[in-house]
C-alpha positions as CSV (number, residue, x, y, z in Angstrom):
1,M,-5.9,-27.0,-9.8
2,E,-2.4,-26.2,-8.4
3,K,-2.5,-23.4,-5.7
4,R,0.2,-20.7,-6.4
5,V,2.7,-19.3,-3.8
6,L,4.9,-16.5,-4.2
7,I,8.1,-16.5,-1.9
8,I,10.1,-13.4,-1.5
9,D,13.2,-14.0,0.8
10,D,16.7,-13.4,0.3
11,D,17.8,-16.6,2.1
12,E,18.6,-18.8,-0.8
13,K,18.5,-22.1,1.4
14,L,15.2,-21.3,2.9
15,R,13.6,-20.5,-0.6
16,K,14.9,-23.8,-1.9
17,L,13.7,-25.8,1.3
18,V,10.1,-24.2,1.3
19,K,9.7,-24.6,-2.4
20,E,10.6,-28.2,-2.4
21,Y,8.4,-28.8,0.6
22,L,5.3,-27.0,-0.8
23,E,5.7,-28.6,-4.2
24,E,5.5,-32.1,-2.7
25,Y,2.0,-31.1,-1.3
26,G,0.8,-30.0,-4.8
27,F,1.7,-26.2,-4.7
28,S,3.2,-24.3,-7.6
29,V,5.8,-22.1,-6.2
30,H,7.6,-19.1,-7.6
31,A,10.6,-17.9,-5.4
32,V,12.5,-14.6,-5.7
33,P,15.3,-13.0,-3.5
34,D,13.9,-9.5,-3.4
35,G,10.8,-7.5,-4.2
36,R,12.2,-5.3,-7.0
37,F,9.6,-6.9,-9.5
38,L,6.8,-7.3,-7.2
39,M,3.9,-6.0,-9.2
40,E,5.2,-7.9,-12.1
41,N,5.3,-11.2,-10.2
42,L,1.7,-10.5,-8.6
43,R,0.2,-10.1,-12.2
44,E,2.1,-12.9,-13.9
45,Q,2.0,-15.4,-11.0
46,E,-1.5,-14.5,-9.5
47,P,-0.5,-16.3,-6.2
48,E,-3.0,-17.4,-3.7
49,V,-0.8,-16.5,-0.9
50,V,2.6,-14.6,-0.6
51,L,5.4,-15.4,1.6
52,L,7.1,-12.3,2.4
53,D,10.3,-11.8,4.4
54,L,10.6,-8.6,6.5
55,M,14.3,-7.9,6.1
56,L,15.0,-7.6,2.4
57,P,17.6,-5.8,0.2
58,F,16.6,-3.0,-2.0
59,R,13.1,-2.7,-0.4
60,D,11.8,-3.9,3.0
61,G,9.2,-6.1,3.6
62,L,6.8,-3.4,5.0
63,E,7.1,-1.3,1.9
64,L,6.3,-4.4,-0.2
65,L,3.4,-5.3,2.0
66,R,1.9,-1.8,1.4
67,E,2.1,-2.3,-2.3
68,V,0.4,-5.8,-2.1
69,R,-2.4,-4.5,-0.1
70,A,-2.9,-1.6,-2.3
71,A,-3.0,-3.9,-5.3
72,G,-5.7,-6.2,-3.9
73,D,-6.5,-8.8,-1.2
74,T,-3.9,-11.5,-1.9
75,P,-3.2,-13.1,1.7
76,V,0.2,-12.3,3.0
77,I,2.3,-14.3,5.6
78,M,5.2,-12.6,7.1
79,L,8.5,-14.7,7.4
80,T,11.1,-13.1,9.6
81,A,13.8,-13.7,12.1
82,K,12.3,-11.0,14.3
83,G,9.9,-12.7,16.8
84,E,9.2,-10.0,19.4
85,D,5.6,-9.3,20.0
86,S,6.0,-5.7,18.8
87,D,7.3,-6.9,15.4
88,R,4.1,-9.3,14.9
89,I,1.9,-6.4,15.8
90,V,3.4,-4.2,13.2
91,G,3.2,-6.8,10.5
92,L,-0.5,-7.5,11.2
93,E,-1.5,-3.9,11.7
94,M,0.1,-3.2,8.3
95,G,-2.3,-5.7,6.6
96,A,-0.5,-9.2,7.0
97,D,-2.9,-12.0,7.3
98,D,-0.5,-14.2,9.3
99,Y,3.0,-14.1,10.8
100,I,5.5,-16.8,11.5
101,P,9.0,-16.3,13.1
102,K,12.3,-18.1,11.7
103,P,13.2,-20.7,12.2
104,F,9.9,-22.5,11.7
105,N,8.5,-26.0,11.1
106,P,7.5,-26.4,7.4
107,R,4.5,-28.3,8.5
108,E,3.3,-25.4,10.5
109,L,3.9,-23.1,7.5
110,L,1.9,-25.4,5.4
111,A,-1.0,-25.5,7.9
112,R,-1.0,-21.6,8.1
113,I,-1.0,-21.3,4.2
114,K,-4.0,-23.6,3.9
115,A,-5.6,-21.7,6.7
116,V,-5.4,-18.2,5.1
117,I,-6.5,-19.6,1.7
118,R,-9.5,-21.1,3.3
119,R,-10.5,-17.9,4.9
120,R,-10.1,-16.0,1.6
121,P,-13.4,-15.6,-0.4
122,H,-12.9,-16.4,-4.1
123,S,-12.2,-13.3,-6.1
124,P,-11.4,-13.6,-9.8
125,S,-8.0,-12.6,-11.2
126,L,-7.7,-9.6,-13.4
127,A,-7.6,-11.7,-16.5
128,E,-10.6,-14.1,-15.4
129,P,-13.4,-11.7,-16.3
130,A,-12.1,-11.7,-19.9
131,R,-12.0,-15.4,-20.2
132,K,-15.6,-15.7,-18.9
133,G,-16.9,-12.9,-21.1
134,F,-17.3,-10.5,-18.4
135,A,-18.5,-7.3,-20.0
136,E,-16.5,-4.1,-19.2
137,T,-19.9,-2.4,-18.4
138,D,-20.6,-4.7,-15.5
139,L,-17.9,-3.2,-13.7
140,N,-18.7,-0.4,-11.2
141,R,-16.7,2.6,-12.4
142,K,-16.6,6.0,-11.1
143,L,-14.5,9.3,-11.4
144,K,-13.0,9.9,-8.1
145,A,-10.6,12.1,-6.3
146,I,-8.0,9.7,-4.8
147,L,-5.8,10.8,-1.7
148,S,-3.1,8.5,-0.8
149,A,-0.7,9.3,2.1
150,D,2.0,7.6,4.0
151,A,4.7,8.4,6.6
152,K,8.2,9.3,5.4
153,G,10.9,7.4,7.3
154,F,8.6,4.8,8.9
155,S,11.1,2.0,8.6
156,R,13.8,4.1,10.3
157,L,11.4,5.2,13.0
158,M,10.5,1.6,13.6
159,G,14.1,0.5,13.8
160,E,14.9,2.9,16.6
161,N,11.8,2.5,18.7
162,E,9.1,0.2,17.6
163,L,6.6,0.7,20.4
164,E,6.6,4.5,20.5
165,T,6.4,4.6,16.7
166,I,3.2,2.5,16.8
167,Q,1.7,4.7,19.3
168,V,2.5,7.9,17.2
169,L,1.3,6.2,14.0
170,N,-2.0,5.0,15.6
171,E,-2.7,8.6,16.8
172,Y,-1.9,10.2,13.4
173,R,-4.0,7.6,11.6
174,E,-6.9,8.4,13.8
175,L,-6.3,12.1,12.9
176,L,-6.2,11.4,9.0
177,T,-9.3,9.3,9.2
178,A,-11.2,11.9,11.2
179,C,-10.1,14.8,8.9
180,V,-11.1,12.6,5.8
181,G,-14.6,12.0,7.4
182,E,-15.1,15.8,8.2
183,H,-14.5,16.6,4.6
184,G,-17.0,14.1,3.3
185,G,-14.5,11.5,2.1
186,N,-14.2,7.8,2.8
187,V,-11.1,5.9,3.9
188,V,-11.0,2.7,1.7
189,D,-7.7,1.3,3.2
190,S,-5.2,2.0,5.9
191,P,-2.5,-0.8,6.0
192,G,0.4,0.3,8.3
193,D,1.5,3.8,7.7
194,N,-0.4,4.2,4.5
195,L,-4.0,5.6,4.1
196,L,-6.0,5.7,1.0
197,A,-9.2,7.8,0.6
198,E,-11.6,8.8,-2.1
199,F,-13.7,12.0,-2.6
200,D,-16.6,12.9,-4.7
201,S,-15.1,16.5,-5.0
202,V,-11.3,17.1,-5.9
203,V,-11.5,20.5,-4.4
204,V,-12.5,19.1,-1.1
205,A,-9.8,16.4,-1.3
206,V,-7.1,19.2,-1.7
207,R,-8.6,21.2,1.2
208,C,-8.5,17.9,3.4
209,A,-4.9,17.4,2.3
210,V,-4.0,20.7,3.5
211,K,-5.8,20.5,6.7
212,I,-4.0,17.2,7.4
213,Q,-0.6,18.4,6.8
214,E,-1.4,21.7,9.0
215,T,-2.5,19.3,11.8
216,L,0.4,17.0,11.6
217,R,2.9,19.9,11.4
218,S,1.7,21.0,14.7
219,K,1.7,17.6,16.2
220,N,5.3,17.0,15.0
221,A,6.5,20.4,16.3
222,A,6.1,18.9,19.8
223,L,8.4,15.9,18.9
224,P,12.2,15.7,18.9
225,D,13.5,15.9,15.4
226,L,14.5,12.3,15.1
227,R,11.0,11.2,16.3
228,K,9.0,13.5,13.9
229,M,6.7,11.4,11.6
230,P,6.0,13.7,8.5
231,F,3.4,12.4,6.0
232,R,3.6,12.7,2.1
233,I,0.4,13.1,0.3
234,G,-0.5,12.4,-3.5
235,I,-3.8,13.3,-5.0
236,N,-5.1,12.2,-8.4
237,L,-8.3,12.6,-10.2
238,G,-9.3,9.5,-12.3
239,D,-11.6,6.5,-13.2
240,V,-11.6,3.8,-10.6
241,V,-13.2,0.4,-10.2
242,L,-15.1,0.1,-7.1
243,D,-15.2,-3.5,-5.6
244,Q,-17.1,-3.7,-2.4
245,Q,-15.0,-1.7,0.0
246,R,-12.0,-1.4,-2.2
247,I,-10.9,0.6,-5.3
248,Y,-8.6,-0.3,-8.0
249,G,-7.2,1.1,-11.3
250,D,-4.6,3.6,-12.6
251,G,-6.5,6.5,-10.8
252,V,-5.4,4.8,-7.6
253,N,-1.9,3.9,-8.7
254,V,-1.1,7.5,-9.8
255,A,-2.1,9.0,-6.5
256,A,0.2,6.4,-4.9
257,R,3.1,7.2,-7.2
258,L,2.7,11.1,-6.6
259,E,2.6,10.4,-2.7
260,K,6.2,8.9,-3.2
261,I,7.7,11.9,-4.8
262,A,6.0,14.4,-2.6
263,D,8.3,16.1,0.1
264,P,7.8,15.0,3.7
265,G,4.9,17.1,5.0
266,G,4.1,18.0,1.3
267,I,1.3,17.5,-1.2
268,C,1.8,16.7,-4.9
269,I,-1.1,16.7,-7.2
270,S,-1.7,15.5,-10.9
271,G,-2.4,17.7,-13.9
272,T,-5.9,16.4,-13.9
273,V,-6.4,17.6,-10.3
274,F,-4.7,21.1,-11.2
275,D,-7.1,21.5,-14.2
276,Q,-10.1,21.2,-11.9
277,I,-9.1,23.4,-9.0
278,E,-7.2,26.2,-10.5
279,N,-8.7,29.6,-9.4
280,K,-11.0,27.4,-7.0
281,V,-8.7,27.3,-3.9
282,P,-6.5,29.8,-2.2
283,F,-3.4,27.8,-2.5
284,A,-0.2,28.4,-4.7
285,F,1.2,25.5,-7.0
286,E,4.6,25.0,-8.6
287,F,4.7,22.8,-11.8
288,M,7.3,20.2,-11.6
289,G,7.1,19.0,-15.3
290,E,6.0,15.7,-16.7
291,R,7.1,12.8,-14.7
292,E,7.5,9.1,-15.7
293,L,6.0,7.4,-12.8
294,K,6.5,3.6,-12.1
295,N,4.1,1.3,-13.7
296,I,2.2,4.1,-15.2
297,A,2.0,3.9,-19.2
298,R,2.2,7.7,-19.9
299,P,4.0,10.7,-18.4
300,V,2.1,12.5,-15.7
301,R,1.8,16.3,-15.3
302,V,3.0,17.1,-11.6
303,Y,2.2,20.1,-9.3
304,R,3.6,20.7,-5.9
305,L,1.4,22.5,-3.5
306,K,3.0,25.3,-1.7
307,L,2.1,25.2,1.9
């Protein structure tokens, strides 16, 4: 069976070169110039590995890497003209499996692709269980409160001072992880500037989010305005699929989309969260209406927590 590779790179000549070279070695290659349709490509192509450029139009490679990691464990090899140690560190800390600077020898790229595929344990595609008669009841499903957080303006901060940004990010990530643990939650993923956590109690999840924002506000107050690193947080209550240490499903996706529309330093929650915590927490909320969220089938009621 052909191994499938997805290339996301805005260099047309490089895409063509890599595609032709890999196809000579039996790979099925799908090449696109940007990541505007990343999730659609992942679902339709089901690649064994993604080759991802760092500097892309519309959405940069680090943002796309976060989405790939949130969607699953597909290996990612970063392709970029940037070759400094700090760039490699950032890519790997954000969840990349390997990193190769441009220009590169196609033979080396081939070797690296084969290596990451060998290291990856087999995990069936989303469509595979149905083909094998995998029963819905076999999935480990649970109702969970999902907290998704990320740093607003992270790419700009990286462009201005990479090493200082990494240091602040590592400090803040430790603070977030500690706060989640103190509130009885569990961090299930933390690629780059993103953190994903799950809680058994939605009330506790909201309290944790407020504590996180209060702590980060105090930390950011000591930094110059252009070096502040505010986080946005989204919280949803929904059904998720647990697979070892990872969680999947619309319950997770909605939390990630809510995070994107939250203000820097702010918290957005879904209507399912609000229904459960109303009159149970000492916080005020503002109804933002029903929102169409990307890749979510139905509109979602959204509330902003007033800090």
